[in-house]
Structures are given as structure tokens and as C-alpha cells.
KOLMARFI-650097 format. One line per field, with one value per residue (C-alpha): x, y, z; residue number from 1; residue in one letter. Coordinates in Angstrom, 1 decimal. Layout:
<rozas>
east <- (X, ...)
north <- (Y, ...)
up <- (Z, ...)
pos <- (NUM, ...)
code <- (A, ...)
</rozas>
This chain:
<rozas>
east <- (-22.0, -24.4, -28.2, -28.8, -26.2, -27.4, -31.0, -29.9, -27.6, -30.6, -33.1, -30.4, -30.3, -34.1, -34.5, -31.4, -33.6, -36.8, -35.1, -34.0, -37.0, -38.8, -35.7, -36.5, -40.4, -39.9, -37.7, -39.3, -42.9, -41.5, -40.0, -43.3, -44.7, -42.0, -42.6, -46.4, -45.9, -43.5, -46.2, -48.9, -46.2, -45.9, -49.7, -49.9, -47.5, -49.4, -52.6, -51.4, -49.6, -52.8, -54.5, -52.1, -52.4, -56.5, -55.8, -53.2, -56.1, -58.9, -57.0, -56.7, -60.0, -61.9, -59.6, -60.1, -63.9, -64.0, -62.1, -64.5, -67.6, -66.9, -68.6, -67.3, -68.7, -65.6, -63.2, -64.2, -62.5, -59.4, -59.5, -60.3, -57.3, -55.0, -55.3, -54.7, -51.8, -49.4, -50.6, -50.2, -46.8, -45.6, -47.3, -46.8, -42.8, -42.8, -44.0, -41.2, -38.5, -36.8, -36.8, -34.0, -34.8, -38.0, -37.4, -35.9, -38.6, -41.0, -38.9, -38.7, -42.8, -43.3, -41.1, -43.6, -46.8, -45.4, -44.7, -48.5, -49.8, -48.0, -49.9, -53.2, -52.9, -53.4, -55.9, -58.2, -58.3, -62.1, -60.4, -57.6, -58.6, -56.6, -56.9, -58.1, -54.2, -53.0, -55.0, -54.2, -50.4, -50.9, -53.5, -50.8, -47.9, -50.6, -51.0, -47.3, -46.8, -49.3, -47.9, -44.3, -46.4, -48.1, -44.8, -43.3, -46.4, -46.1, -42.2, -43.0, -46.0, -43.9, -40.9, -43.8, -45.0, -41.2, -40.8, -44.2, -43.5, -40.5, -41.8, -45.0, -42.2, -40.5, -43.8, -45.2, -41.7, -41.9, -45.5, -44.2, -40.8, -42.5, -45.0, -41.5, -39.8, -42.5, -42.7, -39.2, -38.6, -41.6, -40.4, -37.3, -37.9, -40.1, -37.4, -34.9, -37.8, -38.0, -34.3, -33.8, -36.6, -35.3, -32.0, -33.6, -35.5, -32.1, -30.3, -33.4, -33.5, -29.5, -29.9, -32.9, -30.4, -27.9, -30.0, -31.0, -27.2, -26.7, -29.4, -28.3, -24.4, -25.5, -27.5, -25.0, -22.4, -25.0, -25.0, -20.9, -21.2, -23.5, -20.9, -17.9, -20.3, -20.9, -17.5, -16.5, -19.5, -18.1, -14.7, -16.2, -17.7, -13.9, -14.0, -11.4, -11.0, -14.1, -13.2, -15.0, -15.5, -13.0, -14.1, -14.5, -11.1, -12.8, -11.9, -14.6, -12.8, -9.2, -11.3, -12.4, -8.7, -7.5, -9.9, -9.2, -5.8, -6.6, -8.5, -6.0, -3.2, -5.4, -6.1, -2.4, -1.8, -4.6, -2.8, 0.2, -1.6, -3.5, 0.3, 1.7, -1.5, -0.7, 2.6, 1.5, -0.3, 2.4, 4.2, 1.7, 1.7, 5.8, 5.2, 3.1, 4.0, 7.4, 8.8, 7.1, 7.8, 11.2, 10.8, 8.7, 11.2, 14.7, 11.9, 11.2, 15.5, 16.0, 13.2, 14.8, 18.3, 16.8, 14.4, 17.1, 20.7, 19.7, 22.7, 25.2, 24.3, 26.3, 24.5, 25.6, 24.9, 21.2, 21.2, 21.8, 19.0, 16.7, 17.7, 17.1, 13.7, 12.7, 14.4, 12.5, 9.3, 9.7, 10.4, 7.4, 5.5, 6.8, 5.6, 2.0, 2.3, 2.8, 0.5, -2.2, -1.1, -1.4, -4.8, -6.3, -8.2, -7.9, -10.8, -14.2, -16.3, -19.8, -21.5, -23.8, -25.4, -22.9, -24.0, -20.0, -20.8, -21.6, -18.3, -16.4, -17.2, -16.2, -12.9, -12.0, -12.7, -9.6, -7.5, -7.9, -6.4, -8.4, -6.3, -7.1, -10.8, -12.4, -14.9, -17.1, -18.8, -22.8, -24.5, -22.1, -24.1, -25.4, -25.0, -24.3, -20.6, -17.7, -17.5, -14.6, -12.2, -14.1, -13.3, -9.5, -9.1, -10.3, -8.7, -5.1, -5.6, -6.5, -4.1, -1.6, -2.8, -2.3, 1.0, 2.7, 1.0, 4.1, 2.3, -1.2, -3.7, -4.4, -7.8, -8.6, -12.0, -13.6, -16.0, -17.5, -19.2, -21.6, -20.1, -23.2, -21.5, -19.0, -18.3, -15.5, -13.9, -11.6, -9.4, -7.9, -5.4, -3.4, -0.1, 3.0, 2.2, 3.9, 6.6, 5.3, 8.6, 7.0, 3.6, 4.2, 6.4, 4.0, 2.0, 4.5, 5.8, 7.8, 8.0, 8.0, 9.0, 9.7, 12.8, 13.2, 14.1, 11.0, 8.8, 5.9, 6.6, 6.6, 5.7, 3.3, -0.5, -0.3, 0.2, -2.3, -4.6, -3.8, -4.4, -7.8, -9.2, -7.7, -9.5, -12.4, -12.0, -11.3, -8.5, -6.6, -4.4, -3.1, -3.4, -0.9, 2.4, 5.0, 3.9, 0.3, -1.2, -2.3, -5.7, -6.3, -8.9, -10.3, -13.6, -15.2, -18.2, -22.2, -22.4, -19.8)
north <- (155.2, 154.3, 154.3, 157.2, 159.4, 158.0, 158.9, 162.4, 162.1, 161.0, 163.8, 166.4, 165.6, 165.7, 168.9, 170.3, 169.1, 170.7, 173.3, 173.7, 173.0, 175.5, 177.9, 177.3, 177.4, 180.5, 182.4, 181.4, 182.8, 185.9, 186.4, 185.5, 188.2, 190.7, 190.2, 190.7, 193.9, 195.2, 194.6, 196.8, 199.2, 199.6, 199.3, 202.6, 204.2, 203.8, 204.9, 208.1, 208.8, 208.7, 210.5, 213.6, 213.5, 213.8, 216.4, 218.7, 217.9, 219.0, 222.1, 222.5, 221.5, 224.2, 227.1, 226.9, 226.4, 229.6, 230.9, 230.2, 230.6, 232.7, 230.6, 230.7, 227.4, 225.8, 227.3, 225.2, 222.2, 224.2, 225.5, 221.7, 220.5, 223.3, 222.4, 218.8, 218.5, 219.3, 216.9, 214.3, 215.1, 214.8, 211.4, 210.1, 211.2, 209.6, 206.3, 206.1, 206.9, 203.4, 204.5, 206.9, 207.3, 207.9, 210.3, 212.6, 212.3, 212.9, 216.5, 217.0, 216.5, 218.7, 221.9, 220.8, 220.9, 224.2, 225.9, 225.0, 226.0, 229.2, 229.2, 228.8, 230.7, 234.1, 232.6, 231.7, 235.1, 236.8, 240.7, 240.1, 240.1, 238.7, 239.7, 237.3, 237.1, 236.8, 234.4, 232.3, 232.3, 232.0, 228.6, 227.3, 227.9, 226.0, 222.7, 222.2, 222.2, 219.7, 217.6, 217.7, 216.7, 213.8, 212.6, 212.8, 211.0, 208.3, 207.7, 207.2, 204.6, 202.6, 202.7, 201.2, 198.9, 197.7, 196.9, 195.5, 192.4, 192.0, 192.0, 190.0, 187.5, 186.6, 186.5, 184.1, 182.3, 182.1, 181.1, 178.0, 177.1, 177.8, 174.0, 172.4, 173.7, 172.8, 169.4, 168.2, 169.9, 167.7, 164.4, 165.0, 165.5, 162.2, 160.1, 161.4, 160.5, 156.9, 155.8, 157.5, 154.9, 152.1, 152.8, 153.1, 150.1, 148.1, 149.1, 148.3, 144.9, 144.1, 146.3, 143.4, 140.7, 142.2, 142.6, 139.0, 137.7, 139.9, 138.9, 135.0, 136.4, 138.3, 135.3, 133.4, 136.1, 136.3, 132.9, 133.2, 136.1, 134.5, 131.8, 133.9, 136.2, 133.1, 131.8, 136.1, 135.2, 131.8, 133.6, 136.3, 133.8, 132.3, 129.3, 129.7, 126.1, 127.0, 127.1, 128.5, 126.5, 128.0, 126.0, 129.0, 131.2, 134.4, 137.5, 135.7, 132.8, 134.4, 135.9, 132.2, 131.4, 134.1, 133.9, 130.3, 130.6, 134.0, 131.4, 128.7, 131.4, 133.1, 129.0, 128.6, 132.0, 132.0, 128.2, 129.9, 133.2, 130.7, 129.3, 132.4, 133.4, 130.4, 131.0, 134.8, 133.1, 130.9, 134.1, 135.7, 132.9, 132.7, 137.0, 136.6, 133.7, 133.2, 136.1, 138.0, 135.5, 135.6, 139.6, 139.6, 137.1, 139.9, 142.6, 140.5, 139.7, 143.5, 144.2, 141.7, 143.3, 146.8, 145.3, 142.4, 144.4, 148.1, 149.1, 147.3, 149.2, 152.8, 155.8, 154.6, 150.9, 152.4, 154.1, 151.5, 149.2, 152.2, 152.4, 148.6, 148.6, 151.7, 149.5, 147.0, 148.5, 150.2, 146.1, 145.3, 147.8, 147.0, 143.5, 144.8, 146.8, 144.2, 141.8, 144.8, 145.7, 142.0, 141.4, 144.4, 143.4, 139.6, 139.2, 139.8, 142.1, 142.8, 146.1, 147.6, 150.5, 153.3, 156.5, 158.6, 161.5, 158.9, 156.9, 159.3, 160.4, 157.0, 157.1, 160.5, 159.0, 156.7, 158.3, 161.9, 163.3, 166.2, 168.9, 168.3, 169.9, 167.9, 169.8, 167.5, 168.8, 169.3, 166.6, 163.2, 160.3, 157.6, 154.6, 150.7, 150.1, 148.2, 150.1, 148.6, 149.8, 153.3, 153.0, 152.2, 154.6, 157.6, 156.2, 156.1, 159.8, 161.5, 159.1, 160.7, 164.2, 164.4, 162.3, 164.7, 167.5, 170.1, 172.0, 171.3, 172.4, 171.0, 171.8, 168.8, 168.9, 166.5, 167.3, 165.9, 166.3, 164.5, 163.4, 161.5, 157.9, 158.6, 161.0, 162.5, 163.2, 165.5, 165.1, 168.2, 169.4, 172.6, 171.0, 171.6, 170.8, 168.3, 169.8, 169.7, 167.1, 164.2, 164.3, 161.0, 159.4, 159.7, 156.4, 154.0, 151.2, 152.2, 155.8, 158.5, 162.0, 161.7, 160.0, 155.9, 155.5, 156.6, 154.2, 155.5, 156.3, 153.0, 154.5, 151.9, 154.1, 156.2, 152.6, 150.7, 154.1, 154.1, 149.7, 150.2, 152.7, 150.8, 147.7, 150.4, 151.6, 155.2, 157.7, 159.6, 163.0, 165.3, 168.9, 170.6, 173.2, 173.1, 175.4, 175.5, 172.3, 169.0, 167.7, 164.1, 163.8, 160.5, 159.0, 156.3, 154.9, 154.5, 151.5, 149.1)
up <- (63.6, 66.8, 65.9, 67.2, 65.3, 62.3, 63.3, 64.0, 60.9, 58.6, 59.8, 59.3, 55.6, 55.9, 57.6, 55.2, 52.0, 53.2, 54.1, 50.6, 48.8, 51.0, 50.1, 47.0, 46.6, 48.7, 46.5, 43.4, 45.0, 46.3, 42.9, 40.9, 43.6, 42.9, 39.3, 39.3, 41.6, 38.9, 36.1, 38.2, 38.7, 34.6, 34.3, 37.0, 35.2, 32.2, 33.6, 35.0, 32.3, 30.2, 32.4, 32.6, 29.0, 29.0, 31.6, 29.6, 26.2, 28.4, 29.2, 25.7, 24.8, 27.3, 26.1, 22.7, 23.5, 25.3, 22.6, 19.9, 21.5, 24.4, 26.9, 30.1, 30.5, 28.5, 31.3, 34.1, 32.3, 32.0, 35.8, 37.2, 34.8, 35.9, 39.4, 38.7, 36.5, 39.6, 41.8, 39.2, 37.4, 40.8, 41.8, 38.2, 39.0, 42.2, 40.5, 38.1, 40.6, 40.3, 36.4, 35.5, 31.6, 32.4, 34.9, 32.2, 29.8, 32.6, 32.9, 29.6, 29.3, 32.6, 30.8, 27.6, 29.9, 31.8, 28.3, 27.1, 30.1, 29.5, 26.0, 27.5, 30.4, 28.3, 26.2, 29.2, 29.8, 29.4, 30.0, 27.0, 23.8, 20.8, 16.7, 14.6, 13.4, 17.4, 17.8, 15.1, 15.8, 19.3, 19.0, 15.5, 18.4, 21.0, 18.3, 17.9, 21.6, 22.1, 19.4, 21.3, 24.6, 22.3, 21.1, 24.1, 26.2, 23.4, 24.0, 28.4, 27.3, 24.9, 27.5, 29.7, 27.4, 26.9, 30.3, 30.6, 28.0, 29.4, 33.1, 32.1, 30.4, 33.4, 35.8, 33.3, 33.6, 37.2, 37.2, 34.9, 37.4, 40.7, 40.6, 39.0, 42.0, 44.7, 43.2, 43.1, 46.3, 47.5, 46.0, 46.7, 50.3, 50.3, 48.7, 51.9, 54.4, 53.2, 52.7, 56.4, 56.9, 55.6, 57.2, 60.7, 60.1, 59.0, 61.8, 64.5, 62.8, 63.8, 67.2, 68.1, 66.8, 69.2, 71.9, 71.4, 71.1, 74.3, 76.4, 76.1, 76.8, 80.1, 80.9, 81.0, 82.8, 85.6, 85.6, 86.2, 88.3, 90.8, 91.1, 91.5, 94.5, 96.3, 96.2, 97.8, 100.6, 101.5, 101.5, 103.6, 106.2, 106.6, 104.1, 102.0, 100.5, 97.5, 94.1, 91.1, 87.5, 85.5, 82.2, 80.0, 78.4, 78.5, 80.7, 83.4, 83.4, 83.8, 86.8, 88.1, 87.3, 89.7, 92.4, 93.1, 93.1, 95.4, 97.8, 97.8, 98.6, 101.0, 102.7, 103.2, 104.6, 107.1, 107.8, 108.8, 110.5, 112.9, 113.4, 114.2, 116.3, 118.5, 118.7, 120.2, 122.6, 123.5, 123.6, 126.0, 128.1, 128.4, 129.2, 131.6, 133.7, 133.0, 132.8, 135.3, 137.9, 138.1, 137.7, 140.9, 142.6, 142.0, 143.2, 146.4, 146.9, 146.4, 149.0, 151.3, 151.2, 152.4, 155.2, 156.7, 155.8, 156.3, 158.5, 156.0, 152.9, 151.9, 150.2, 147.1, 147.4, 148.5, 145.1, 143.0, 145.0, 144.3, 140.4, 140.0, 141.6, 139.1, 136.1, 137.6, 138.2, 134.5, 132.8, 134.6, 132.6, 129.5, 130.0, 130.7, 128.4, 125.6, 126.6, 126.4, 123.0, 121.7, 123.2, 121.5, 118.8, 119.5, 122.5, 121.4, 123.0, 123.4, 122.4, 124.9, 124.9, 126.0, 127.3, 126.5, 129.1, 131.9, 130.5, 131.1, 134.8, 135.7, 133.8, 135.4, 138.6, 137.7, 136.3, 136.6, 140.1, 142.1, 141.3, 137.8, 136.3, 133.1, 131.3, 129.4, 126.4, 125.2, 123.1, 124.4, 122.3, 123.8, 122.0, 120.9, 120.7, 122.1, 125.7, 126.7, 123.7, 123.9, 127.7, 127.3, 124.3, 126.8, 129.8, 128.0, 126.3, 129.8, 131.9, 129.0, 129.3, 133.6, 133.0, 130.7, 132.4, 133.5, 136.3, 138.3, 138.8, 135.0, 132.6, 130.4, 128.4, 125.9, 122.9, 120.2, 116.9, 114.5, 111.3, 110.0, 109.6, 112.8, 116.1, 116.4, 119.8, 120.7, 124.4, 124.9, 127.6, 128.2, 129.2, 127.6, 124.2, 121.8, 119.0, 115.4, 114.7, 117.5, 116.0, 113.7, 116.3, 119.6, 118.2, 117.6, 119.9, 123.2, 121.7, 124.6, 125.7, 128.4, 129.9, 129.5, 132.9, 134.1, 135.5, 134.2, 130.4, 128.4, 125.5, 124.7, 126.3, 122.5, 120.4, 122.6, 121.6, 118.0, 117.7, 118.9, 116.9, 113.7, 115.0, 114.9, 111.0, 113.1, 112.8, 115.4, 114.8, 117.3, 117.4, 119.4, 119.2, 122.2, 124.9, 123.9, 125.0, 123.1, 121.5, 120.4, 117.7, 117.2, 115.3, 116.1, 114.3, 115.1, 113.4, 113.6)
pos <- (1, 2, 3, 4, 5, 6, 7, 8, 9, 10, 11, 12, 13, 14, 15, 16, 17, 18, 19, 20, 21, 22, 23, 24, 25, 26, 27, 28, 29, 30, 31, 32, 33, 34, 35, 36, 37, 38, 39, 40, 41, 42, 43, 44, 45, 46, 47, 48, 49, 50, 51, 52, 53, 54, 55, 56, 57, 58, 59, 60, 61, 62, 63, 64, 65, 66, 67, 68, 69, 70, 71, 72, 73, 74, 75, 76, 77, 78, 79, 80, 81, 82, 83, 84, 85, 86, 87, 88, 89, 90, 91, 92, 93, 94, 95, 96, 97, 98, 99, 100, 101, 102, 103, 104, 105, 106, 107, 108, 109, 110, 111, 112, 113, 114, 115, 116, 117, 118, 119, 120, 121, 122, 123, 124, 125, 126, 127, 128, 129, 130, 131, 132, 133, 134, 135, 136, 137, 138, 139, 140, 141, 142, 143, 144, 145, 146, 147, 148, 149, 150, 151, 152, 153, 154, 155, 156, 157, 158, 159, 160, 161, 162, 163, 164, 165, 166, 167, 168, 169, 170, 171, 172, 173, 174, 175, 176, 177, 178, 179, 180, 181, 182, 183, 184, 185, 186, 187, 188, 189, 190, 191, 192, 193, 194, 195, 196, 197, 198, 199, 200, 201, 202, 203, 204, 205, 206, 207, 208, 209, 210, 211, 212, 213, 214, 215, 216, 217, 218, 219, 220, 221, 222, 223, 224, 225, 226, 227, 228, 229, 230, 231, 232, 233, 234, 235, 236, 237, 238, 239, 240, 241, 242, 243, 244, 245, 246, 247, 248, 249, 250, 251, 252, 253, 254, 255, 256, 257, 258, 259, 260, 261, 262, 263, 264, 265, 266, 267, 268, 269, 270, 271, 272, 273, 274, 275, 276, 277, 278, 279, 280, 281, 282, 283, 284, 285, 286, 287, 288, 289, 290, 291, 292, 293, 294, 295, 296, 297, 298, 299, 300, 301, 302, 303, 304, 305, 306, 307, 308, 309, 310, 311, 312, 313, 314, 315, 316, 317, 318, 319, 320, 321, 322, 323, 324, 325, 326, 327, 328, 329, 330, 331, 332, 333, 334, 335, 336, 337, 338, 339, 340, 341, 342, 343, 344, 345, 346, 347, 348, 349, 350, 351, 352, 353, 354, 355, 356, 357, 358, 359, 360, 361, 362, 363, 364, 365, 366, 367, 368, 369, 370, 371, 372, 373, 374, 375, 376, 377, 378, 379, 380, 381, 382, 383, 384, 385, 386, 387, 388, 389, 390, 391, 392, 393, 394, 395, 396, 397, 398, 399, 400, 401, 402, 403, 404, 405, 406, 407, 408, 409, 410, 411, 412, 413, 414, 415, 416, 417, 418, 419, 420, 421, 422, 423, 424, 425, 426, 427, 428, 429, 430, 431, 432, 433, 434, 435, 436, 437, 438, 439, 440, 441, 442, 443, 444, 445, 446, 447, 448, 449, 450, 451, 452, 453, 454, 455, 456, 457, 458, 459, 460, 461, 462, 463, 464, 465, 466, 467, 468, 469, 470, 471, 472, 473, 474, 475, 476, 477, 478, 479, 480, 481, 482, 483, 484, 485, 486, 487, 488, 489, 490, 491, 492, 493, 494, 495, 496)
code <- (M, R, L, N, T, K, I, L, V, G, F, G, I, S, L, I, V, L, I, L, S, S, S, A, S, L, L, S, I, Y, G, L, R, D, Q, T, D, R, V, Q, H, T, Y, Q, V, M, Q, K, A, D, S, L, N, A, L, L, R, D, A, Q, S, G, V, R, G, Y, R, L, T, Y, D, T, A, F, L, R, T, Y, V, N, A, N, A, S, L, S, L, L, Q, K, N, L, R, R, T, T, S, D, N, P, N, Q, Q, L, R, L, D, S, L, R, R, M, T, E, R, E, M, A, I, L, R, P, L, A, D, A, Q, R, G, Y, S, P, A, D, L, Q, T, T, L, S, T, D, R, L, T, M, K, S, A, R, Q, L, F, A, R, V, K, K, E, E, L, R, L, L, A, A, R, T, E, R, Q, N, G, L, E, R, L, T, P, V, F, I, I, V, S, G, V, F, A, V, L, T, V, L, W, L, F, S, R, I, V, R, E, L, N, D, N, E, R, L, Q, N, E, L, Q, T, V, N, A, D, V, A, R, R, I, G, L, I, R, E, L, A, Q, K, V, V, G, G, D, Y, S, V, K, V, P, A, T, E, T, D, G, L, G, D, L, A, G, Q, L, N, R, M, T, Q, S, L, D, Q, S, F, S, A, L, R, Q, R, N, Q, E, L, D, Q, F, A, Y, V, A, S, H, D, L, K, A, P, L, R, G, V, M, T, I, V, K, W, I, E, Q, E, H, P, D, E, L, S, P, Q, L, R, L, Y, L, E, Q, M, R, G, R, L, A, R, L, E, D, L, I, N, G, L, L, A, Y, A, R, V, G, R, T, A, N, T, R, T, E, T, D, V, A, A, L, L, T, E, V, A, E, L, V, V, P, A, D, F, T, L, D, I, G, P, G, M, P, T, F, V, T, D, R, L, G, L, Q, Q, V, F, A, N, L, L, S, N, A, V, K, Y, H, H, R, P, P, G, R, L, A, V, T, V, Q, D, L, G, P, R, Y, E, F, R, V, Q, D, D, G, P, G, I, A, L, E, Y, H, A, K, I, F, Q, L, F, Q, T, L, R, D, R, H, T, A, E, S, T, G, I, G, L, S, I, V, K, K, I, I, D, E, Q, M, G, T, I, R, V, D, S, A, A, G, H, G, A, G, F, I, F, T, W, P, K, V, Q)
</rozas>
């Protein structure tokens, strides 16, 4: 386990031990308090039973004193006792509600008390006279009733004394065990904390040793990564002959070996690429000079035939010459388009501060006819960029919108949206639109939606646009449907 996990587990164990020890101590304390409450409860029952017995004796004594002396002062004791008996009986019964056996005894005691008070009540009546024999009989009955009542009181008190002894014994046991519980729990918690502390110290020492080893490894790795970074910087700068010392056999050593092989392969590939570029330059020179020169010669011969032998040309022959002139013009456009496509990205275009709104106005003067309207949206930016490349993109897109429009006059619109690191431009027209199945093909070289025999449709313009935008790390897409105009949307970076 990781150190953090071990610490959490250790503290969790300590917390559990602390909770268990605290719970045991708390239960012990609660048990002790409960037993103490029960002992006090027993004393309360015994006290109330004695008070009830004393009241009953006071009532008997007051009536007997009155019958012996006929002094009504003794009746006050009887009256006071009689007034308190009922309340004290209810209080005693409520106090012993947790003991069914005592409740039964108290029911018998209540009946015995009612019987005793029924005997004392006529004796306390000053208006009622008794013969010596009747008085003696009544007093004898009173003695027997009080004797039975005292026996019931004795049984109630005996039961409470038994409960008192048992509860006192449990209370004493808990008083002895509670400190033991607390001491044992505290010792166990201390031992757990000490064990946890020793484990943490050991783990920290191990971690410190590992960190020292890791720092040594990191320093070596940083040194080797620095060498790899220097190689990468040199490769970015165009030096593909650099090598990284790769003597170690670990992962970085394998990576250094792979990088060495990569730079060697790049050196060979770029050498071959430079050779191909030289061949492409030679091809561009041949296409611009050796191919265009005989092409112009053929066009000149056709022109001479038409000028010097106009009477000898039949209508069919004039048609053939016209078709030949169209084919030759298309061939010249294809050669010019290929040259323009080949030059994209191969010339160093300077970056200048460019006002896009002014640039669009200049382009519109060159490629947008008078019967077309160009709406330049608000928010056109001014920023430092490849002005010539952006001009070529707008010129080709606006020229295409005019060229493929099905009916003049037409309406064109250019809008812009700021996307943070780049701008998104949209060139929209109200022309015939482009069907969905042609959206991917129109950016391919020599792909055109017009008849290939049409001189102005070489199928290279959108390919040049896409290549320029790709060189700028931008994107271009078309948003169009047949009969609903076409919108060309491309992104152009703010920083190049």
C-alpha cells in the first residue's frame, strides 16, 4: 500500500479503537448511573412505604386517643392522615410501576387501608356513641386490621430490601469495572498510536531514501532529455545529421537510438526531396518555356491561316480552326494553372499589415463585373499576414462565383467571424449552387462542374485555394445545395 493509504488505515484503526474504548467507558458509566438510579429508586419506595405506614398509625393513634379521652384535639391527627393517605398511595403505586409483584402487594395494602379507615371513620364520629362491649370489639378488629397492614408493609419493605441488595451489588461491580475499562482502553489506544507512529516513521525513512534515489535518476533523465531536446531543436532548424549518445539500455536509450535512426532517415528523405524539388523546378521551367513556346507557335499558325486564306476556308474548316483555338487556349490555361499550383508554398511571401476590407475592394475591381454586387460584411480585420496568399484565395473564390453564376446580375457577400486564434471568412453567392455529391470533388486538381471543352474551366482554381489554405494550417469547406447558392467557408490564422 502507498504511504497515504497506510496512514489512513492506521488512523482508521486508532479511531475505531478510540470509539470502542469510549463506547465501553460510556456504557459502563451509563450502567453505573442506571444502577445508582435504581438504588435511589429503592430507597424512595421504602421511604414512601414507611410514610404510608406512619400515616396509617397516626390515624389509628388519633382515633384511639379520642375514644380514650374524648379530646377532639386527637382527631386533627386523624383528619390530616386521612387527607394524605390517598395521595401518598397513588404516589407509591406510580413509583413501583416497574415492579408487578409490588403492584399486587400495594393493591392488597390499599384494600387493607380502606378497611382500616372504614373502621376508624365511625370511631372518629363524635356524634356516635359506643357501649363498652361494642367499643372493645371495634378496637380489637382495628388491631387485627393494623396487624395485617403491618405484615403487608413488611413484605413490601422486604422486597425492596432484596432489590436494594442486588442493585447495590451490581453498582459496586460497575464501580470496580469502570476504571478498569477506561484504563485498558486508554492503554490500548496509546499502544495503537505508538505502533502507527513507528510505521509512519519507517515509511517516511523509506520514502526519503527513495526520493534521494529518484532525484539522482531524475537528474540523469533530465540530462538525457536535454540532449534529446537539443537534437529536436537542431532537426527543427534543418540539421538532420545530429546524433544523440545512446549508450544506456533503458527506455530513453532506446528512444535516443530511434531518434538517431529517424534523423538519418530524415536526412536521406530530405536529400531525396531536394532532388525532387530540383526536378520540379526543371519541369516548371520546361513547362513555362519549352511547352508554351510551341503552343504559341501553333496559335500563331492558326491565326495566319485565318488571316491569309479567308476565302479558301469553308464553314466546316472555320469551325475546326475555332475549336483548335479553344483547345489551345485551354491548354495554355492548364499550363499556367499547373505553374501556379506548383509555385504555392515554394516562394517566400512576406507578411505585411493587411486591411482585409481594402484587399477585398481591390480584388473586386479585378474579378467582379459591374453587373455583380459585392457586399463586404462588418468587422473585417486588419492584421499582419501573408497578403498575397490571402489575395489569391479571395480572387479565386470571387472569380469562381462570377464564372459559374447561371444568370447575371448576381450578388456576392463576404463575412467574417472571430474564432480566437483564427478568423473564419465566408464567401457567399446566389448562383446555381453545388449538389452535395460534388462537395468533396471540387477541391481536387482538374475537377470542374463545367464542360471540359470550356476554355475558362481548368479545374485548378479551387485546388490552388485549398493548397494555399493548407499551407496556412487552415481549413476550407463548402456549404451549398443545388439551386440555393454556394458558400465557401475557410479559416485563416491570426499568427503565422
